[in-house]
C-alpha positions as CSV (number, residue, x, y, z in Angstrom):
1,M,118.3,93.8,105.1
2,P,119.9,97.0,106.5
3,I,118.2,100.3,105.5
4,T,120.5,102.3,103.1
5,N,118.5,105.6,103.1
6,Q,120.4,107.6,105.7
7,K,117.3,109.8,106.6
8,V,115.3,106.7,107.3
9,A,118.1,104.9,109.2
10,E,118.4,107.9,111.5
11,R,114.6,108.3,112.0
12,P,113.3,107.6,115.6
13,F,110.0,106.2,114.3
14,L,106.9,106.9,116.5
15,Q,109.0,109.0,118.9
16,S,106.1,111.2,119.9
17,L,104.1,108.1,120.9
18,Y,106.9,106.6,122.8
19,R,107.0,109.7,125.0
20,D,103.4,109.2,126.0
21,D,102.7,106.5,128.6
22,Y,99.3,105.9,127.2
23,Y,100.9,103.9,124.3
24,P,102.6,100.7,125.4
25,D,106.2,100.5,124.2
26,H,106.0,96.8,123.4
27,V,103.1,97.5,120.9
28,L,104.9,100.6,119.5
29,D,108.0,98.4,118.9
30,K,105.8,96.3,116.6
31,G,104.6,99.4,114.8
32,R,108.2,100.6,114.4
33,A,109.1,97.2,113.0
34,I,106.2,97.5,110.5
35,L,107.6,100.9,109.3
36,L,111.1,99.6,109.0
37,E,109.9,96.6,107.0
38,L,108.0,99.0,104.8
39,C,111.2,100.8,104.2
40,E,113.1,97.6,103.4
41,R,110.4,96.7,100.9
42,I,110.6,100.1,99.2
43,E,114.3,99.7,98.9
44,A,114.1,96.2,97.6
45,E,111.2,96.7,95.2
46,R,111.9,100.4,94.2
47,P,108.3,101.4,93.4
48,A,108.3,103.4,90.1
49,D,105.2,105.5,90.8
50,L,102.6,106.4,93.4
51,P,100.3,103.4,92.7
52,A,103.2,101.0,93.4
53,L,104.1,102.9,96.6
54,Y,100.4,102.9,97.7
55,A,100.3,99.1,97.2
56,L,103.2,98.8,99.7
57,T,101.8,101.2,102.2
58,E,98.5,99.4,102.1
59,V,100.1,96.2,103.3
60,A,101.8,98.1,106.1
61,T,98.6,99.9,107.1
62,E,96.8,96.5,107.2
63,R,99.4,95.3,109.6
64,F,98.8,98.4,111.8
65,N,95.1,97.5,111.7
66,L,96.0,94.2,113.4
67,L,97.9,96.0,116.2
68,E,94.7,97.7,117.3
69,V,93.8,94.5,119.3
70,E,97.2,94.6,121.1
71,F,96.8,98.3,121.9
72,E,93.3,97.6,123.4
73,A,94.6,94.6,125.4
74,A,97.2,97.0,126.9
75,G,94.6,99.6,127.8
76,S,95.3,101.9,124.9
77,E,94.0,102.4,121.3
78,I,95.0,104.0,118.0
79,E,93.0,107.2,118.5
80,T,93.5,110.7,117.1
81,V,97.0,111.4,118.4
82,A,98.3,108.0,117.4
83,R,96.5,108.1,114.1
84,E,98.2,111.4,113.2
85,G,101.6,110.2,114.5
86,I,101.4,107.0,112.4
87,G,100.2,108.9,109.4
88,E,103.1,111.4,109.7
89,E,105.5,108.5,109.7
90,F,104.0,107.0,106.5
91,W,104.3,110.4,104.8
92,F,107.9,110.8,106.0
93,V,108.7,107.4,104.5
94,A,107.1,108.4,101.2
95,S,109.0,111.7,101.1
96,A,112.3,110.1,102.1
97,Y,112.0,107.7,99.2
98,G,111.3,110.4,96.6
99,F,107.5,110.7,96.8
100,P,106.8,114.0,98.5
101,E,103.7,114.4,96.4
102,A,102.1,111.3,98.0
103,D,98.7,111.9,99.4
104,A,98.9,111.5,103.2
105,E,95.4,109.9,103.4
106,E,96.0,107.6,100.4
107,L,99.2,106.3,102.1
108,I,97.0,104.9,105.0
109,A,93.7,104.5,103.1
110,A,93.3,100.9,104.3
111,R,93.3,102.0,108.0
112,E,90.6,101.0,110.3
113,W,91.7,103.4,113.1
């Protein structure tokens, strides 16, 4: 399903992490896919309120949790810089879909990183 939100379609997700050789591109590609799939779900399900949005971001955050093993296998990890970069992307998504009041920490509350 193609993304219809123009802001989201043009967003170079995780760009700051791609610029840093510490983070392996092949794992970042999976993270980018998680974010795009989150956007597709938001467009398909059209959450009516923050709890509904948080339910969708929880699933995406749990998928990022699973990527930690792949980061570690590639000699990397989701540490402070990555955590902030990923969190910023979740907040961007929430804002782009009409939830600028979303709590940045609540969007990724299920994180283990």
